[in-house]
C-alpha positions in Angstrom: 11.8 35.6 -22.0 13.0 37.5 -25.1 12.3 41.3 -24.9 10.3 43.0 -27.6 13.3 45.1 -28.6 15.5 42.0 -29.1 12.6 40.2 -30.8 12.1 43.1 -33.3 15.7 43.0 -34.4 15.8 39.3 -35.3 15.6 38.3 -38.9 13.2 35.5 -38.2 10.8 37.9 -36.7 9.4 38.7 -40.2 6.9 35.8 -39.7 5.7 37.2 -36.3 5.4 40.9 -37.3 1.9 40.5 -38.7 0.8 38.6 -35.6 2.1 41.5 -33.4 0.2 43.9 -35.6 -2.9 41.9 -35.2 -2.5 41.9 -31.5 -2.0 45.7 -31.6 -5.1 46.2 -33.8 -7.4 44.0 -31.6 -6.2 45.4 -28.3 -6.4 49.0 -29.4 -10.0 48.5 -30.4 -11.0 46.5 -27.3 -9.2 48.7 -24.8 -9.9 52.1 -26.3 -6.2 53.0 -25.9 -5.0 55.6 -28.3 -1.8 54.9 -30.1 -0.1 57.3 -32.5 2.8 56.4 -34.8 3.6 54.0 -37.6 4.2 50.2 -37.5 7.3 48.9 -39.4 6.4 45.9 -41.5 8.4 43.5 -43.6 5.8 43.3 -46.4 2.5 45.0 -47.4 0.9 41.5 -47.1 1.7 41.6 -43.4 -0.9 44.4 -43.0 -3.4 42.7 -45.3 -3.1 39.5 -43.2 -3.8 41.3 -39.9 -6.7 43.1 -41.5 -8.3 40.0 -43.0 -7.6 37.9 -39.9 -9.4 40.5 -37.7 -12.1 41.3 -40.3 -11.2 45.0 -39.8 -10.4 47.4 -42.5 -7.2 49.5 -42.5 -9.2 52.7 -41.5 -9.8 51.2 -38.1 -6.3 49.9 -37.3 -5.5 52.7 -34.8 -1.9 52.9 -36.1 -0.2 53.8 -39.4 1.7 51.2 -41.4 4.8 51.3 -43.5 6.4 48.5 -45.6 10.0 48.7 -46.8 10.7 51.2 -49.5 11.8 48.3 -51.8 8.3 46.7 -51.7 6.8 45.6 -54.9 4.5 48.3 -56.2 1.9 45.9 -57.6 1.6 44.1 -54.2 1.4 47.4 -52.3 -1.5 48.6 -54.4 -3.3 45.2 -54.3 -2.8 44.7 -50.6 -4.1 48.3 -49.9 -7.2 47.7 -52.0 -8.0 44.4 -50.3 -7.7 45.8 -46.7 -9.5 49.0 -47.3 -12.6 47.0 -48.4 -15.4 46.5 -45.8 -15.0 43.7 -45.0 -11.5 43.1 -46.1 -11.1 40.8 -49.2 -8.9 37.8 -50.0 -6.5 37.8 -52.9 -6.9 34.1 -53.7 -3.4 32.7 -53.6 -4.2 30.2 -56.4 -4.6 32.9 -59.0 -1.7 33.9 -61.3 0.0 37.1 -60.4 2.5 39.3 -62.2 5.1 38.8 -59.5 5.9 36.0 -57.0 5.8 38.2 -53.9 2.6 36.9 -52.4 3.5 33.3 -52.7 7.0 34.0 -51.2 5.3 35.8 -48.3 2.8 32.9 -47.8 5.6 30.3 -47.8 7.4 32.3 -45.1 4.3 32.6 -43.0 3.7 28.8 -43.1 7.3 27.9 -42.5 8.6 26.7 -39.1 10.3 29.4 -37.0 11.9 30.1 -33.6 9.1 30.3 -31.0 8.2 33.7 -29.5 7.3 34.4 -25.9 4.2 36.5 -26.3 2.8 38.7 -23.5 0.3 36.8 -21.3 -3.3 36.5 -22.3 -5.7 34.3 -20.3 -8.5 34.1 -22.8 -8.2 31.8 -25.7 -10.2 29.5 -28.0 -10.1 25.9 -29.2 -11.8 24.6 -32.3 -12.3 20.9 -32.3 -12.4 19.8 -35.9 -14.8 17.4 -37.6 -14.3 13.8 -36.8 -12.0 14.6 -33.8 -12.4 12.8 -30.5 -14.0 15.8 -28.8 -14.4 14.4 -25.3 -10.7 13.3 -25.2 -9.6 16.8 -26.4 -11.8 18.5 -23.8 -10.5 16.4 -21.0 -6.9 17.4 -22.0 -7.8 21.1 -22.2 -9.7 21.1 -18.9 -6.5 20.2 -17.1 -5.2 23.7 -17.7 -8.2 25.7 -18.8 -11.7 26.6 -17.6 -14.3 26.2 -20.3 -16.3 29.4 -20.4 -18.6 28.6 -23.3 -19.2 25.9 -25.9 -20.5 26.8 -29.4 -21.4 24.4 -32.1 -21.4 25.5 -35.7 -20.7 24.4 -39.2 -17.8 26.3 -40.9 -18.0 27.7 -44.4 -15.2 28.3 -46.8 -15.3 32.0 -45.8 -14.5 30.9 -42.3 -11.6 28.7 -43.4 -10.1 31.6 -45.4 -10.3 33.9 -42.3 -8.7 31.2 -40.0 -5.9 30.5 -42.5 -5.6 33.4 -44.9 -2.0 32.6 -45.8 -2.7 29.0 -46.8 -1.6 28.3 -50.4 -1.7 25.5 -53.0 -5.0 24.8 -54.7 -5.1 21.1 -53.9 -4.2 21.6 -50.2 -6.7 24.5 -49.8 -9.5 22.4 -51.4 -8.7 19.4 -49.2 -8.6 21.6 -46.1 -11.9 23.2 -47.0 -13.6 19.9 -47.6 -12.3 18.6 -44.2 -13.3 21.6 -42.1 -16.7 22.2 -43.7 -18.0 18.6 -43.9 -19.6 18.5 -40.4 -20.2 20.7 -37.4 -17.2 21.8 -35.2 -17.1 22.6 -31.5 -15.7 25.9 -30.4 -14.6 26.2 -26.8 -14.0 29.6 -25.2 -11.3 29.0 -22.6 -9.6 30.8 -19.6 -6.1 29.7 -18.9 -5.8 28.9 -15.2 -2.0 28.5 -15.0 0.3 31.0 -13.6 1.6 33.1 -16.5 5.2 32.5 -17.6 6.2 30.6 -20.8 3.7 31.7 -23.5 4.9 29.0 -25.7 2.9 26.7 -23.5 -0.2 26.9 -25.8 1.8 25.6 -28.8 3.2 22.8 -26.6 -0.3 21.9 -25.3 -1.7 21.8 -28.9 1.2 19.6 -30.1 0.9 17.3 -27.2 -2.9 16.7 -27.8 -2.3 16.2 -31.5 0.4 13.6 -30.8 -1.8 11.8 -28.2 -4.7 11.3 -30.6 -2.8 10.8 -33.8 -2.7 13.6 -36.4 -1.2 14.4 -39.8 -0.6 17.8 -41.5 -4.2 18.2 -42.6 -6.2 16.1 -40.2 -4.8 17.5 -37.0 -8.1 17.7 -35.0 -7.5 20.9 -33.1 -7.1 24.6 -34.0 -5.8 26.7 -31.2 -4.0 30.1 -31.6 -0.7 30.4 -29.9 -0.5 34.2 -29.8 -2.7 36.8 -28.2 -3.8 38.6 -31.4 -5.0 35.5 -33.1 -6.8 34.3 -30.0 -8.8 37.6 -29.8 -9.5 37.6 -33.5 -10.7 34.0 -33.4 -13.0 34.7 -30.5 -14.5 37.6 -32.4 -14.8 35.5 -35.5 -16.2 32.3 -34.0 -18.2 33.7 -31.0 -19.0 37.3 -32.1 -17.7 40.7 -31.2 -20.1 41.2 -28.3 -19.0 38.0 -26.6 -15.3 39.0 -27.1 -15.9 42.5 -25.7 -17.7 41.1 -22.6 -15.0 38.5 -21.9 -12.1 41.0 -22.6 -13.5 43.5 -20.2 -13.9 40.9 -17.5 -10.6 39.1 -17.8 -8.1 41.1 -19.9 -8.7 44.8 -19.9 -6.5 45.5 -16.8 -3.3 44.2 -18.6 -3.9 45.8 -22.0 -1.3 48.5 -21.6 1.5 46.0 -21.0 0.7 44.0 -24.1 0.3 47.2 -26.2 3.7 48.3 -25.0 5.2 45.0 -26.2 3.5 45.4 -29.6 4.6 49.0 -30.1 8.2 48.0 -29.4 8.1 44.9 -31.6 6.6 46.9 -34.5 8.8 49.9 -34.1 5.8 52.1 -33.7 6.8 55.8 -33.8 10.3 55.0 -35.0 11.7 57.8 -37.2 13.0 55.4 -39.8 9.8 53.6 -40.3 10.0 53.9 -44.1 13.5 52.5 -44.5 14.6 48.9 -45.2 
């Protein structure tokens, strides 16, 4: 397993930095742990993404943030305004902007990358999309996970923005919204019953299910976060903060300090050179 120190030094880690920040934000709030210091980010949009994904404004992050000194001033100002709103706002990637920074950041976020071994988290969530073979997907998930709760709801475009805030391309976003909001979805709150080890197992499980039932880039049947921060954010979003707090206290609270230590290392929290490139 790659250590957090090694992970933070790799160039490809830029895509994963906002996910580590999201994990840090969620676990700080849920565990009540107090963290001082500043998180080193690759872009001001990293902080906005974590804020929007969590539905939490910058004032409640529990950690300071610093983007590289070379960051675009326009983007820094815009990202700050969006994530200090309550709730955080979306910049609409389809709108014309004076610079290309936001689109470049979004392309990087959506691009393939080297997998990361995240610290273990037993709780997760699966969203079975409209038209998917729900019973077949549940059968596959129940081989490795216990279903704690099932929630049926119809998504709105606000929901799809929060699930995929970095999605870009007006045609793609419109097609995705039409697909995900056309009929009710099934949300499964899950508890992983495997011995913890390779945390890339969630990504492998999701890919295996999609292959088995046939999927394309858009109609891929199953949303399932493959890192702890997004899993916690999705449970809060799709099942509510009270449900997340209850499940977290029961299953995850005892190991919060270990995950937070990973995030602090990956983010360079407290590093003296947090404002440098």
